[in-house]
N, C-alpha and C positions, 0 to 999 in steps of 0.2 A: 212698375215692376212687370216684367214679362215672365212667361212660364219658365224660360231658361234660367232666370235668376231665383226662382222659388225653390226652396229645399223640400217642401211638402206640397203636393198638388193633388187636389180632388177633381178629377176630370168631369166634364159636363154630363156624361152618362152615368156617373157614380152617385150612390146614395150612401150616407154614413150616419150612424147613430152612435153617439158617445162623446168622448172628450179628447181633444187634440192639444198637446202641450209641446211646444217647440222653442228652441233657442234661435232657430232660423226662421226665415220668411215662410208664409203659408199662402197658397193661392187656392181659391175655391171656385170652380166652374160648375160643380154639381150641387147636390142638395145635402146639407148637413143639419141634423137635429141633435143639439147638444151644446157643447162649450168649446171655444177655441182660445188658447192663450199662447202668445208668441212674444219673445223678447225683441223681435224685429218688426216686420210688417205683415199684416193680414190684408189680402186683396181679394175682393169678389169680382169676378167677371160678370158680364151682362146676363149669363145663364146661371150664375151662382145664387144660392139662397141659403140662409141660415135661420133656424128657429132655435135661438139660444143666445147666450152672452158671449161677447168678444172682448178680449183684453190684449193690448199690444202697445208698442211704441207708436206705430202709425196704422190707421185703418183706412183703406181706400176701397170704395165700393161703387160698382156700376150695376150691382144686383139688388137683391132684396134681403133685408135683415128684420127679423121680429125678435127683439131682445135688447138688452142693455149693451152699450158700447163704452169701453173705458180705454182711452188712448193717451199715453203720457205726453206725446208730442203733437200729433195732428190727426184729424178726421177729414177725409175728402168724400163728399157725396157727388158722384158724377151725374150727368144729365138725366139718365133714365132710372136712376136708383131710387129705392124707397127704404126708409128707416122708420120702423114702428117700435119705438122704445126710447128710453132715456140715454143721454150720453154725457160723459165727462171727458174733457180734453183741454189742452192748452190752446190749440189753434183749430179753427173750423173753416172749411171751404165748402160752400154749397153752390153747385153749378145750376144754371137756369134749367128748369125742368125736373130737378130732383125733388123728392117729397120727403118731408120729415115730420113725424107726428110723435111728440114726446117732450120731455124737458131737457134743457141743456145747462150744464154747469161748466163754466170756463174759468181758468185761473192762470197765474203765471207759472213758469217752469217749476215743476215739482208739486204744484197745487192739485193736479188732477187726482181725484179720488179722496181728497181731504175734505171733510165736512166744514161748512162755514158756520160760525156762531150766529145764532138768531139775533136780529136787530131788536133793540128795545123799543117798545111802543111808547108814544108820547101820551100823557094824560089827555083826556077828552077836552077839546077846546083849545089846546095849545098847538102851535105850529111846530112841526118837527124840523123845519128849515129855519136857519137864522134869518133875521130880517135883512133884506137886501136893499142896497142903495140904488136909486134910479140913475138916469143919465147924468153924468158929471158928478156923481157922488151924492146927489140929493134924493130924498125919499120921494117915491111916486105920490102924485096928488091923491088926496082922499085918505091917506094913512096917518 
């Protein structure tokens, strides 16, 4: 996404505190402290930084994010980007050199943001995996 395609732009010399909600794309080249929600794409340029949560169909960053990211479709972390926070998305692209510190939850289309049911623990001493057959359907030696 280029600046020409963005409907809301925060230029590199601008600082904004608060909440941005948009049906269109948002591009951030400056500093934002707060929250951004878009029904389209949120893109951070190399000089862009956000301290807060982002929610959109797609999030593309070459900048710095400190906060949670929720993207219905895709998150792209470009080469010099840094994300410090948890993310929920359907697809994730991390370029060489990008830094990500947090937890990631990925799911099929429409699963982003939906909590997963916890898995049941097996009683002590029992294997949670079914017994597997070895090569050619035989049990491995020693079992």
